N, C-alpha and C positions, 0 to 999 in steps of 0.2 A: 505415503501417509504416515505424517507427524500425528502423533496423540497427547494432548495434553489431560491428565486427569487428574483433576482437585488439588491444582498446582497451589499451594501455598507458600511466601515467604515471608518470614521474618528476620529482620535486621536488630541487632542488640544496641542500644543508643547510650549516650550519657543521662538521656529523659527515660530512660526505661527502653521498650522495646517498641519499633516501628514496622508494621505492616503492611507489605509494599505491595504481595499479591494476596486473594483472597478466594480458595476453592474455586480457581479458573479451571475450566472444561473447552478444551480446543478441538478441533479436528483440521488440520491440511491436507487438501487431499494429492497424490502424488503428482509433482508435474505443474504444478499450480502455482500461478502468484501471486500469493497471499498476503495482504497489506493487514499490519495489524497497530492503529492509529487512536491516537488520544493527546490531552491537552499535557501540557509539563509536568512531571512528580506522576503521569498516571499507572506508573510502573512497566512504561511498553518493551526498556531495556532491560529491566528485568525479565521481563518475561522471555526475552529472545534468547538472554544469556543462562534460563533455565533450560531451552533446547537442547544444548549444548554440554552442560552444568558446567558452561565458567563461576557460574549459582549455582549451588544445591540448592533445590529445594527445601524446605523445610519438611514438608510434606505434599506427597503426590506422587504420579508416576509419569516417566517420559519415555515412549513408547516408538520406538522408529521403524519403516517398516521395511523387512530385509534382514532383520537384527534377531534372530530367532534363535530358541534355544532346541534343543536335541532334540523335544517333541513336538518344535515348529511351531510353538506359541511365541510372539513375540515377546522380545526381555527387554527388561524395565532400567535405562541407563544408570538410576540409583542406584542399582545393586549390583552395577559391575564393580569388579577389582581395577586398581589404577591403571593398572595392565591392560587390561581387557578395553577401559573406557580411552585409553589412547588410542587404541587401532580402532575403535569405534570415530573416533572423533574425525580421524582421514576422512572419514566420508562425509563431515559438514564441516564447510567452509565458511570463513565472516570476513565482511568488509565493514569499517569503519566509517565516520565522520572525519577523522584525521589521518586517514591512510594508513598511520602506523608503519611507514618505511624505516628501514634498516637505511640511514644516511650516510652512512661509511661505504655503503656498498653500490656498487653499478644497477641500475634496473634489472640485467641479468642474474646479476648476482640475488637479486631480493627474491627474483622468480624461483631461481633454481633453492634458495635457503630450505622452504616444504620439504625438496624434494633430497636434501643432504640428510636432514633430520631421518626421513623416511630412509637410509641405507642405500638410494637409486643412484648406479652409476655414474660417475662425473659427464663423462662424455654426452650419456643418452638422457640426466637433466638439461644440461645447455641443449639441447638440440630439442626438445622439449619445451622449453623457454622461450626459445625462439621461432615455433611454434606459435606460443601462447602473445608473442608479442606482436603476430602478423594478425591474431584472434581480435586482439583490443585496436589492431590500428595506428601501434607506432613499432613496426617492424626496427625503425632508423636509433631507437632509442637503447640499441642494447648497451653500448658503453657510458652513456648516460648518465649522470646521478641524480635523486629526489629536488637539491637543492635547484639544480637547473630544468625543471618542470616546472607547469602551471599547474593548477589543482585538479583541473579535470585529467590530465595526464599522469597526475600522482593516483589517482583513483581509478585511472587503465591500468597502471602498473600492480596496484594492491589488487582487482580483478583477475591481471593472468595470473599471478599469486596464489590465489586463491582456488581457482583453477586446474594450480601444477598437481595437488594431490587426486585429480580425475573424480571430486565429488559429486554425490548426489542431491545435497541438500546446500544452500546456501544462502547464508543470514547480513541483512544489509544494514546496518545500525545506522541508522540517521544518516546513510552514504554521502546523500546529496544536499546536506545541508551546510555544508560551510562552501557551495557551487552558487557562480550565479546562473540565472532561469536558462538561458542558452545552454551552459554547460551541463545543466542539470537533467534536461531535455537531451542531449547527447549519450550521456549515462545512461538515461533509464533504456535508451533505443538500443544501448548495448546489452545490457542485463535482460531486454527483452526478447533481443536476437540470442543470446547464448540460452534462456529458456528455451528459444522453440528449437535451436537447431541440436541443442544438447540435454533435453529433455531432465534439465536440473530442477529441481522443486526449488521457489525464490522464497524467502520470507522478508517482505517490506517492514521496517518499524520506522515510523514517520510523525510527525504533530499535522504533516500537512495533507489537506483531502486533494490537493492538486496534483501531488504524484502517487494515489490511490489510483485516481480516474485516469492517470494516462497510462498506467499498464496492469493495475492489479484486476483479477476476475473477479476476487473473493474478497471480505475487510472483516474486520472484529474490531471492535471500539472498545476501549478500556477506560475506566473513570476511575481514579481513586481505587484501583487495583483490583476492580470487577470487571469481570467480562459482561457488559451492559446488551453490547448489541451482535450478530456477525450474519453475515447473509451476502449474496450474490453480490457486486458492487452495481448492479443495476438495481435491485430491491432496496438496496440501503439508500442510494441516491433518489430513487422514486419515489419512497415512503418511509424515509428514519420514523422506527417506531418509539424512540425515546429521545429525554431533552438535550440527550449527552450527541445522540445522532443528530438531533434537529441544530443544535448550537455548533456543529463539526459541518453540515452540510450545507448550510443557510448561515453563517457566520454573523454577516450583515443583517438576516433576517429581512422582510418585505417593509420596507420603512414609507409609511405615507403621511404626511402629515397634515392634510384635508381631504375625507373622503366624501361626495355630494351624499346626500342622506339616503338616495336608494337606487336602485339599477346596477349594483356593482355586484360582480362576479368574479369567481376566483377560477383560474384555468389550474390544471397540474399535469404538465405531461412527464408520460412513464415510459420513455424508451421508446418513439418514434424517431423518425429523421428529423436529424437536426438540420438537414437542407431545404423544409420544406417551411416556407415562409406561410404561416396561418392568419397573423391578421390582413396581410395582404390578400389573402386568396379570400379571406372575408370579403372586403371592399370590393375586388371585384366580379368574386362570385356572386354575393347579396345585394353589392351597391351597398353597405352600408358600414358606415365608418365608426369605429368605436376609440374610445381613448386609453391610451394604456399610465394607469395611474404607479404601477409600482412591477419588479419584476426584479426574481433572482433566480434564473436559470441559466444552463451550462449544456457543453456539449461533453460527454464522453463516447468516446470510441466512432465517431458519428451517431449518436442516439442522443437527443434531449430529455434534461430530466430538469424541475424544478416549477416552480408556480411561476405565475403573474397575473395581476389582479386588472382589471377593465371594467371603466365604465362605458354604461349600455345607453342608445340613445335615449332621451326623454321619448319619443314616439313608442308608443305598446308595441303596436305593427314593427317597427323594424326592430324593437328589442327582441323581441317572439322571432323574430329571422334570423335576427345573431346568435339567440340561444340554441335555436335549433340544427342551428349551423356547425354553431361548438360541440354538442351531442352527438355530432353524425361523426365526429373527426374516430380515428383510430388511434391509438394509445394516448386520449386524453381525459381526464374527469374535469369536469363541469357543476362549481356549484355556487347557489347565489350566497353572498355575506349579507347575511342581515341584523342589524342595529353593531354595525361595525365601531370601534370608536379608535382613532386611529393617538 
């Protein structure tokens, strides 16, 4: 478990102090894939760098499960000596948007590098590095140099290097932002597989909700250095409680140029199966046709989330039949839209 307690971070600037983080509290369960999301400048990267103290918090505590003092209490990383902190960091690895590989070293030697620093025997380090090349699906790239690799391959080597120290925690700072969508999905699948097989806690920093919905189980939303919303991905996607959450989950909103003056309902999908065609079922089961006026829905691991606006038939009996059918559906919330002005 990772616990951040009352984390604040202030940077001095030429124009005075800049408050990057303000009193952030966050708990990340062991073995989770946890997303931290927000717009540019929200403080995401600063927060994740506070977890391994690449940025030292101005105030607050960073507690890591398994790092205990003699009395069995969790140790605050901020109180450790430089030598103690270096030892603790071996259990916290990080991958970055720009890969940060050593260009003059082969892929095998890049993966060996953190083991060299830790004093691992050279033969054992190379053996371990070859195992990690297999883990990330690049066993044939041991003697290649980073300049010979694609962006996705570079990130796979960076992931292998991050795993070389057998970390308990993997921090991913915008790790897929420089990659195309297909490569992004393959890297996210790899991270998810590593989490499942090795039990590593993964913290994903991103500005893309698509990344969160792809692999994360929980998410925290940052805005202007404040933690404004946290919860399971299902909870936040089905019912974002803050304006920042709504902007991220539904960036386009539900845009309707003109709605009929009456007979409009909003349905919210709250995590039911995304493979059940609700509107088609309504037409088949009840013989009632409705108009889809607008929709912003998404599939999250086979679950449907989002909202849809429907125009009901003018016939009151038909409209009532449709409403009764919709209200009887599992994992769907239905409400009438009154005095709606598009």
